[in-house]
Chimera marker file (.cmm) of the C-alpha trace (Angstrom):
<marker_set name="trace">
<marker id="1" x="25.281" y="5.065" z="4.942" r="1" g="1" b="0" radius="0.5"/>
<marker id="2" x="21.807" y="3.782" z="5.851" r="1" g="1" b="0" radius="0.5"/>
<marker id="3" x="20.075" y="1.133" z="4.093" r="1" g="1" b="0" radius="0.5"/>
<marker id="4" x="16.888" y="1.275" z="1.890" r="1" g="1" b="0" radius="0.5"/>
<marker id="5" x="14.587" y="-0.409" z="4.389" r="1" g="1" b="0" radius="0.5"/>
<marker id="6" x="15.529" y="1.871" z="7.154" r="1" g="1" b="0" radius="0.5"/>
<marker id="7" x="14.743" y="5.008" z="5.019" r="1" g="1" b="0" radius="0.5"/>
<marker id="8" x="11.280" y="3.882" z="3.901" r="1" g="1" b="0" radius="0.5"/>
<marker id="9" x="8.671" y="4.684" z="6.750" r="1" g="1" b="0" radius="0.5"/>
<marker id="10" x="5.550" y="2.537" z="7.373" r="1" g="1" b="0" radius="0.5"/>
<marker id="11" x="2.884" y="4.871" z="7.615" r="1" g="1" b="0" radius="0.5"/>
<marker id="12" x="-0.565" y="4.267" z="8.403" r="1" g="1" b="0" radius="0.5"/>
<marker id="13" x="-3.852" y="5.844" z="6.652" r="1" g="1" b="0" radius="0.5"/>
<marker id="14" x="-7.383" y="6.150" z="7.553" r="1" g="1" b="0" radius="0.5"/>
<marker id="15" x="-10.251" y="5.951" z="4.858" r="1" g="1" b="0" radius="0.5"/>
<marker id="16" x="-13.809" y="6.073" z="5.513" r="1" g="1" b="0" radius="0.5"/>
<marker id="17" x="-16.094" y="4.318" z="2.925" r="1" g="1" b="0" radius="0.5"/>
<marker id="18" x="-18.724" y="6.697" z="2.249" r="1" g="1" b="0" radius="0.5"/>
<marker id="19" x="-21.830" y="7.170" z="-0.456" r="1" g="1" b="0" radius="0.5"/>
<marker id="20" x="-19.524" y="8.111" z="-3.003" r="1" g="1" b="0" radius="0.5"/>
<marker id="21" x="-17.639" y="5.209" z="-2.865" r="1" g="1" b="0" radius="0.5"/>
<marker id="22" x="-20.295" y="2.517" z="-3.187" r="1" g="1" b="0" radius="0.5"/>
<marker id="23" x="-22.368" y="0.887" z="-5.253" r="1" g="1" b="0" radius="0.5"/>
<marker id="24" x="-26.265" y="0.380" z="-4.996" r="1" g="1" b="0" radius="0.5"/>
<marker id="25" x="-25.734" y="-2.785" z="-2.445" r="1" g="1" b="0" radius="0.5"/>
<marker id="26" x="-23.492" y="-0.014" z="-0.157" r="1" g="1" b="0" radius="0.5"/>
<marker id="27" x="-20.298" y="-2.250" z="-0.914" r="1" g="1" b="0" radius="0.5"/>
<marker id="28" x="-17.178" y="-0.387" z="-1.198" r="1" g="1" b="0" radius="0.5"/>
<marker id="29" x="-16.306" y="0.011" z="-5.354" r="1" g="1" b="0" radius="0.5"/>
<marker id="30" x="-13.116" y="-1.947" z="-5.835" r="1" g="1" b="0" radius="0.5"/>
<marker id="31" x="-11.815" y="0.700" z="-8.247" r="1" g="1" b="0" radius="0.5"/>
<marker id="32" x="-12.083" y="3.051" z="-5.584" r="1" g="1" b="0" radius="0.5"/>
<marker id="33" x="-10.174" y="0.544" z="-2.907" r="1" g="1" b="0" radius="0.5"/>
<marker id="34" x="-7.352" y="0.036" z="-5.432" r="1" g="1" b="0" radius="0.5"/>
<marker id="35" x="-7.032" y="3.749" z="-6.369" r="1" g="1" b="0" radius="0.5"/>
<marker id="36" x="-6.784" y="4.562" z="-2.813" r="1" g="1" b="0" radius="0.5"/>
<marker id="37" x="-3.910" y="1.466" z="-2.143" r="1" g="1" b="0" radius="0.5"/>
<marker id="38" x="-1.936" y="2.629" z="-5.166" r="1" g="1" b="0" radius="0.5"/>
<marker id="39" x="-1.855" y="6.445" z="-4.315" r="1" g="1" b="0" radius="0.5"/>
<marker id="40" x="-1.017" y="5.023" z="-0.584" r="1" g="1" b="0" radius="0.5"/>
<marker id="41" x="2.085" y="3.277" z="-2.105" r="1" g="1" b="0" radius="0.5"/>
<marker id="42" x="3.096" y="6.337" z="-3.750" r="1" g="1" b="0" radius="0.5"/>
<marker id="43" x="2.947" y="8.342" z="-0.457" r="1" g="1" b="0" radius="0.5"/>
<marker id="44" x="5.094" y="5.878" z="1.126" r="1" g="1" b="0" radius="0.5"/>
<marker id="45" x="7.836" y="6.133" z="-1.207" r="1" g="1" b="0" radius="0.5"/>
<marker id="46" x="7.339" y="9.572" z="-2.362" r="1" g="1" b="0" radius="0.5"/>
<marker id="47" x="10.357" y="11.097" z="-0.998" r="1" g="1" b="0" radius="0.5"/>
<marker id="48" x="13.067" y="7.952" z="-1.480" r="1" g="1" b="0" radius="0.5"/>
<marker id="49" x="15.538" y="9.593" z="-4.278" r="1" g="1" b="0" radius="0.5"/>
<marker id="50" x="16.897" y="5.956" z="-5.265" r="1" g="1" b="0" radius="0.5"/>
<marker id="51" x="13.216" y="5.063" z="-6.585" r="1" g="1" b="0" radius="0.5"/>
<marker id="52" x="13.559" y="5.332" z="-10.589" r="1" g="1" b="0" radius="0.5"/>
<marker id="53" x="9.921" y="5.864" z="-11.128" r="1" g="1" b="0" radius="0.5"/>
<marker id="54" x="7.249" y="6.982" z="-8.682" r="1" g="1" b="0" radius="0.5"/>
<marker id="55" x="4.587" y="5.148" z="-10.482" r="1" g="1" b="0" radius="0.5"/>
<marker id="56" x="3.976" y="1.949" z="-8.980" r="1" g="1" b="0" radius="0.5"/>
<marker id="57" x="3.151" y="-1.502" z="-11.075" r="1" g="1" b="0" radius="0.5"/>
<marker id="58" x="0.642" y="-3.881" z="-9.731" r="1" g="1" b="0" radius="0.5"/>
<marker id="59" x="2.383" y="-7.491" z="-9.379" r="1" g="1" b="0" radius="0.5"/>
<marker id="60" x="-0.354" y="-9.041" z="-7.315" r="1" g="1" b="0" radius="0.5"/>
<marker id="61" x="-4.123" y="-8.202" z="-6.083" r="1" g="1" b="0" radius="0.5"/>
<marker id="62" x="-5.680" y="-10.323" z="-3.516" r="1" g="1" b="0" radius="0.5"/>
<marker id="63" x="-9.455" y="-9.131" z="-2.561" r="1" g="1" b="0" radius="0.5"/>
<marker id="64" x="-10.223" y="-11.050" z="0.256" r="1" g="1" b="0" radius="0.5"/>
<marker id="65" x="-13.961" y="-9.609" z="1.414" r="1" g="1" b="0" radius="0.5"/>
<marker id="66" x="-16.208" y="-6.296" z="0.557" r="1" g="1" b="0" radius="0.5"/>
<marker id="67" x="-16.268" y="-3.144" z="2.861" r="1" g="1" b="0" radius="0.5"/>
<marker id="68" x="-19.626" y="-1.306" z="3.332" r="1" g="1" b="0" radius="0.5"/>
<marker id="69" x="-20.839" y="2.021" z="3.879" r="1" g="1" b="0" radius="0.5"/>
<marker id="70" x="-19.671" y="3.733" z="6.834" r="1" g="1" b="0" radius="0.5"/>
<marker id="71" x="-16.454" y="1.303" z="7.620" r="1" g="1" b="0" radius="0.5"/>
<marker id="72" x="-13.276" y="2.760" z="8.524" r="1" g="1" b="0" radius="0.5"/>
<marker id="73" x="-10.423" y="1.105" z="6.495" r="1" g="1" b="0" radius="0.5"/>
<marker id="74" x="-6.658" y="1.114" z="7.556" r="1" g="1" b="0" radius="0.5"/>
<marker id="75" x="-3.928" y="0.832" z="4.926" r="1" g="1" b="0" radius="0.5"/>
<marker id="76" x="-0.405" y="-0.256" z="5.926" r="1" g="1" b="0" radius="0.5"/>
<marker id="77" x="2.416" y="-0.848" z="4.029" r="1" g="1" b="0" radius="0.5"/>
<marker id="78" x="5.321" y="-3.273" z="4.421" r="1" g="1" b="0" radius="0.5"/>
<marker id="79" x="8.758" y="-4.276" z="2.482" r="1" g="1" b="0" radius="0.5"/>
<marker id="80" x="8.073" y="-7.374" z="0.464" r="1" g="1" b="0" radius="0.5"/>
<marker id="81" x="11.103" y="-7.732" z="-1.245" r="1" g="1" b="0" radius="0.5"/>
<marker id="82" x="14.223" y="-5.337" z="-1.741" r="1" g="1" b="0" radius="0.5"/>
<marker id="83" x="17.092" y="-6.138" z="-4.171" r="1" g="1" b="0" radius="0.5"/>
<marker id="84" x="19.561" y="-4.103" z="-6.476" r="1" g="1" b="0" radius="0.5"/>
<marker id="85" x="17.076" y="-3.720" z="-9.088" r="1" g="1" b="0" radius="0.5"/>
<marker id="86" x="13.540" y="-3.316" z="-7.471" r="1" g="1" b="0" radius="0.5"/>
<marker id="87" x="11.311" y="-2.760" z="-4.105" r="1" g="1" b="0" radius="0.5"/>
<marker id="88" x="7.989" y="-4.858" z="-3.707" r="1" g="1" b="0" radius="0.5"/>
<marker id="89" x="5.714" y="-3.076" z="-1.378" r="1" g="1" b="0" radius="0.5"/>
<marker id="90" x="2.855" y="-4.949" z="0.212" r="1" g="1" b="0" radius="0.5"/>
<marker id="91" x="-0.224" y="-2.744" z="1.087" r="1" g="1" b="0" radius="0.5"/>
<marker id="92" x="-2.958" y="-4.254" z="3.182" r="1" g="1" b="0" radius="0.5"/>
<marker id="93" x="-6.463" y="-2.420" z="3.722" r="1" g="1" b="0" radius="0.5"/>
<marker id="94" x="-8.156" y="-3.760" z="6.738" r="1" g="1" b="0" radius="0.5"/>
<marker id="95" x="-11.423" y="-2.847" z="8.294" r="1" g="1" b="0" radius="0.5"/>
<marker id="96" x="-10.585" y="-1.332" z="11.944" r="1" g="1" b="0" radius="0.5"/>
<marker id="97" x="-12.472" y="-2.787" z="14.576" r="1" g="1" b="0" radius="0.5"/>
<marker id="98" x="-12.470" y="-2.682" z="18.222" r="1" g="1" b="0" radius="0.5"/>
<marker id="99" x="-11.549" y="-6.192" z="18.619" r="1" g="1" b="0" radius="0.5"/>
<marker id="100" x="-8.968" y="-6.472" z="15.893" r="1" g="1" b="0" radius="0.5"/>
<marker id="101" x="-8.368" y="-5.768" z="12.147" r="1" g="1" b="0" radius="0.5"/>
<marker id="102" x="-10.242" y="-7.550" z="9.328" r="1" g="1" b="0" radius="0.5"/>
<marker id="103" x="-8.376" y="-7.844" z="6.040" r="1" g="1" b="0" radius="0.5"/>
<marker id="104" x="-10.191" y="-6.957" z="2.914" r="1" g="1" b="0" radius="0.5"/>
<marker id="105" x="-7.174" y="-6.914" z="0.391" r="1" g="1" b="0" radius="0.5"/>
<marker id="106" x="-3.689" y="-7.299" z="-0.105" r="1" g="1" b="0" radius="0.5"/>
<marker id="107" x="-1.744" y="-5.519" z="-3.046" r="1" g="1" b="0" radius="0.5"/>
<marker id="108" x="1.940" y="-5.664" z="-4.138" r="1" g="1" b="0" radius="0.5"/>
<marker id="109" x="3.116" y="-2.935" z="-5.856" r="1" g="1" b="0" radius="0.5"/>
<marker id="110" x="6.690" y="-2.796" z="-7.504" r="1" g="1" b="0" radius="0.5"/>
<marker id="111" x="9.208" y="-0.092" z="-7.798" r="1" g="1" b="0" radius="0.5"/>
<marker id="112" x="12.184" y="0.062" z="-10.096" r="1" g="1" b="0" radius="0.5"/>
<marker id="113" x="15.249" y="1.515" z="-8.297" r="1" g="1" b="0" radius="0.5"/>
<marker id="114" x="18.137" y="3.517" z="-9.520" r="1" g="1" b="0" radius="0.5"/>
<marker id="115" x="21.434" y="1.922" z="-9.171" r="1" g="1" b="0" radius="0.5"/>
<marker id="116" x="21.476" y="1.709" z="-5.227" r="1" g="1" b="0" radius="0.5"/>
<marker id="117" x="23.502" y="-0.826" z="-3.244" r="1" g="1" b="0" radius="0.5"/>
<marker id="118" x="21.444" y="-2.204" z="-0.569" r="1" g="1" b="0" radius="0.5"/>
<marker id="119" x="24.468" y="-4.007" z="0.963" r="1" g="1" b="0" radius="0.5"/>
<marker id="120" x="26.005" y="-0.798" z="2.427" r="1" g="1" b="0" radius="0.5"/>
<marker id="121" x="25.557" y="-0.791" z="6.121" r="1" g="1" b="0" radius="0.5"/>
<marker id="122" x="25.608" y="2.268" z="8.535" r="1" g="1" b="0" radius="0.5"/>
<link id1="1" id2="2" r="1" g="1" b="0" radius="0.2"/>
<link id1="2" id2="3" r="1" g="1" b="0" radius="0.2"/>
<link id1="3" id2="4" r="1" g="1" b="0" radius="0.2"/>
<link id1="4" id2="5" r="1" g="1" b="0" radius="0.2"/>
<link id1="5" id2="6" r="1" g="1" b="0" radius="0.2"/>
<link id1="6" id2="7" r="1" g="1" b="0" radius="0.2"/>
<link id1="7" id2="8" r="1" g="1" b="0" radius="0.2"/>
<link id1="8" id2="9" r="1" g="1" b="0" radius="0.2"/>
<link id1="9" id2="10" r="1" g="1" b="0" radius="0.2"/>
<link id1="10" id2="11" r="1" g="1" b="0" radius="0.2"/>
<link id1="11" id2="12" r="1" g="1" b="0" radius="0.2"/>
<link id1="12" id2="13" r="1" g="1" b="0" radius="0.2"/>
<link id1="13" id2="14" r="1" g="1" b="0" radius="0.2"/>
<link id1="14" id2="15" r="1" g="1" b="0" radius="0.2"/>
<link id1="15" id2="16" r="1" g="1" b="0" radius="0.2"/>
<link id1="16" id2="17" r="1" g="1" b="0" radius="0.2"/>
<link id1="17" id2="18" r="1" g="1" b="0" radius="0.2"/>
<link id1="18" id2="19" r="1" g="1" b="0" radius="0.2"/>
<link id1="19" id2="20" r="1" g="1" b="0" radius="0.2"/>
<link id1="20" id2="21" r="1" g="1" b="0" radius="0.2"/>
<link id1="21" id2="22" r="1" g="1" b="0" radius="0.2"/>
<link id1="22" id2="23" r="1" g="1" b="0" radius="0.2"/>
<link id1="23" id2="24" r="1" g="1" b="0" radius="0.2"/>
<link id1="24" id2="25" r="1" g="1" b="0" radius="0.2"/>
<link id1="25" id2="26" r="1" g="1" b="0" radius="0.2"/>
<link id1="26" id2="27" r="1" g="1" b="0" radius="0.2"/>
<link id1="27" id2="28" r="1" g="1" b="0" radius="0.2"/>
<link id1="28" id2="29" r="1" g="1" b="0" radius="0.2"/>
<link id1="29" id2="30" r="1" g="1" b="0" radius="0.2"/>
<link id1="30" id2="31" r="1" g="1" b="0" radius="0.2"/>
<link id1="31" id2="32" r="1" g="1" b="0" radius="0.2"/>
<link id1="32" id2="33" r="1" g="1" b="0" radius="0.2"/>
<link id1="33" id2="34" r="1" g="1" b="0" radius="0.2"/>
<link id1="34" id2="35" r="1" g="1" b="0" radius="0.2"/>
<link id1="35" id2="36" r="1" g="1" b="0" radius="0.2"/>
<link id1="36" id2="37" r="1" g="1" b="0" radius="0.2"/>
<link id1="37" id2="38" r="1" g="1" b="0" radius="0.2"/>
<link id1="38" id2="39" r="1" g="1" b="0" radius="0.2"/>
<link id1="39" id2="40" r="1" g="1" b="0" radius="0.2"/>
<link id1="40" id2="41" r="1" g="1" b="0" radius="0.2"/>
<link id1="41" id2="42" r="1" g="1" b="0" radius="0.2"/>
<link id1="42" id2="43" r="1" g="1" b="0" radius="0.2"/>
<link id1="43" id2="44" r="1" g="1" b="0" radius="0.2"/>
<link id1="44" id2="45" r="1" g="1" b="0" radius="0.2"/>
<link id1="45" id2="46" r="1" g="1" b="0" radius="0.2"/>
<link id1="46" id2="47" r="1" g="1" b="0" radius="0.2"/>
<link id1="47" id2="48" r="1" g="1" b="0" radius="0.2"/>
<link id1="48" id2="49" r="1" g="1" b="0" radius="0.2"/>
<link id1="49" id2="50" r="1" g="1" b="0" radius="0.2"/>
<link id1="50" id2="51" r="1" g="1" b="0" radius="0.2"/>
<link id1="51" id2="52" r="1" g="1" b="0" radius="0.2"/>
<link id1="52" id2="53" r="1" g="1" b="0" radius="0.2"/>
<link id1="53" id2="54" r="1" g="1" b="0" radius="0.2"/>
<link id1="54" id2="55" r="1" g="1" b="0" radius="0.2"/>
<link id1="55" id2="56" r="1" g="1" b="0" radius="0.2"/>
<link id1="56" id2="57" r="1" g="1" b="0" radius="0.2"/>
<link id1="57" id2="58" r="1" g="1" b="0" radius="0.2"/>
<link id1="58" id2="59" r="1" g="1" b="0" radius="0.2"/>
<link id1="59" id2="60" r="1" g="1" b="0" radius="0.2"/>
<link id1="60" id2="61" r="1" g="1" b="0" radius="0.2"/>
<link id1="61" id2="62" r="1" g="1" b="0" radius="0.2"/>
<link id1="62" id2="63" r="1" g="1" b="0" radius="0.2"/>
<link id1="63" id2="64" r="1" g="1" b="0" radius="0.2"/>
<link id1="64" id2="65" r="1" g="1" b="0" radius="0.2"/>
<link id1="65" id2="66" r="1" g="1" b="0" radius="0.2"/>
<link id1="66" id2="67" r="1" g="1" b="0" radius="0.2"/>
<link id1="67" id2="68" r="1" g="1" b="0" radius="0.2"/>
<link id1="68" id2="69" r="1" g="1" b="0" radius="0.2"/>
<link id1="69" id2="70" r="1" g="1" b="0" radius="0.2"/>
<link id1="70" id2="71" r="1" g="1" b="0" radius="0.2"/>
<link id1="71" id2="72" r="1" g="1" b="0" radius="0.2"/>
<link id1="72" id2="73" r="1" g="1" b="0" radius="0.2"/>
<link id1="73" id2="74" r="1" g="1" b="0" radius="0.2"/>
<link id1="74" id2="75" r="1" g="1" b="0" radius="0.2"/>
<link id1="75" id2="76" r="1" g="1" b="0" radius="0.2"/>
<link id1="76" id2="77" r="1" g="1" b="0" radius="0.2"/>
<link id1="77" id2="78" r="1" g="1" b="0" radius="0.2"/>
<link id1="78" id2="79" r="1" g="1" b="0" radius="0.2"/>
<link id1="79" id2="80" r="1" g="1" b="0" radius="0.2"/>
<link id1="80" id2="81" r="1" g="1" b="0" radius="0.2"/>
<link id1="81" id2="82" r="1" g="1" b="0" radius="0.2"/>
<link id1="82" id2="83" r="1" g="1" b="0" radius="0.2"/>
<link id1="83" id2="84" r="1" g="1" b="0" radius="0.2"/>
<link id1="84" id2="85" r="1" g="1" b="0" radius="0.2"/>
<link id1="85" id2="86" r="1" g="1" b="0" radius="0.2"/>
<link id1="86" id2="87" r="1" g="1" b="0" radius="0.2"/>
<link id1="87" id2="88" r="1" g="1" b="0" radius="0.2"/>
<link id1="88" id2="89" r="1" g="1" b="0" radius="0.2"/>
<link id1="89" id2="90" r="1" g="1" b="0" radius="0.2"/>
<link id1="90" id2="91" r="1" g="1" b="0" radius="0.2"/>
<link id1="91" id2="92" r="1" g="1" b="0" radius="0.2"/>
<link id1="92" id2="93" r="1" g="1" b="0" radius="0.2"/>
<link id1="93" id2="94" r="1" g="1" b="0" radius="0.2"/>
<link id1="94" id2="95" r="1" g="1" b="0" radius="0.2"/>
<link id1="95" id2="96" r="1" g="1" b="0" radius="0.2"/>
<link id1="96" id2="97" r="1" g="1" b="0" radius="0.2"/>
<link id1="97" id2="98" r="1" g="1" b="0" radius="0.2"/>
<link id1="98" id2="99" r="1" g="1" b="0" radius="0.2"/>
<link id1="99" id2="100" r="1" g="1" b="0" radius="0.2"/>
<link id1="100" id2="101" r="1" g="1" b="0" radius="0.2"/>
<link id1="101" id2="102" r="1" g="1" b="0" radius="0.2"/>
<link id1="102" id2="103" r="1" g="1" b="0" radius="0.2"/>
<link id1="103" id2="104" r="1" g="1" b="0" radius="0.2"/>
<link id1="104" id2="105" r="1" g="1" b="0" radius="0.2"/>
<link id1="105" id2="106" r="1" g="1" b="0" radius="0.2"/>
<link id1="106" id2="107" r="1" g="1" b="0" radius="0.2"/>
<link id1="107" id2="108" r="1" g="1" b="0" radius="0.2"/>
<link id1="108" id2="109" r="1" g="1" b="0" radius="0.2"/>
<link id1="109" id2="110" r="1" g="1" b="0" radius="0.2"/>
<link id1="110" id2="111" r="1" g="1" b="0" radius="0.2"/>
<link id1="111" id2="112" r="1" g="1" b="0" radius="0.2"/>
<link id1="112" id2="113" r="1" g="1" b="0" radius="0.2"/>
<link id1="113" id2="114" r="1" g="1" b="0" radius="0.2"/>
<link id1="114" id2="115" r="1" g="1" b="0" radius="0.2"/>
<link id1="115" id2="116" r="1" g="1" b="0" radius="0.2"/>
<link id1="116" id2="117" r="1" g="1" b="0" radius="0.2"/>
<link id1="117" id2="118" r="1" g="1" b="0" radius="0.2"/>
<link id1="118" id2="119" r="1" g="1" b="0" radius="0.2"/>
<link id1="119" id2="120" r="1" g="1" b="0" radius="0.2"/>
<link id1="120" id2="121" r="1" g="1" b="0" radius="0.2"/>
<link id1="121" id2="122" r="1" g="1" b="0" radius="0.2"/>
</marker_set>
């Protein structure tokens, strides 16, 4: 039997900042960024049957800098914590650049688990 960490994939989602997503200064609206990150976290765990509720609870949000009109953002996820009762998923938003990534925001979302024995091995 596979364990939960091996079952959850780490997809990447691209998101381009458009005029509908910005304020008068052409900076990305924080609520738009949060909604994209929350929706992405739901997509990551969407097909997992051991998640009690597919609605994430925000545990921590850290906005580091702004994205601006025309920026292409990459959303990535990673499991931060996994135990018998919950899964904590870190979602990172970074500006895609040719020379590297520039992290603008980090969020940790919590999901409650159904009875699942994470100590089971393959």
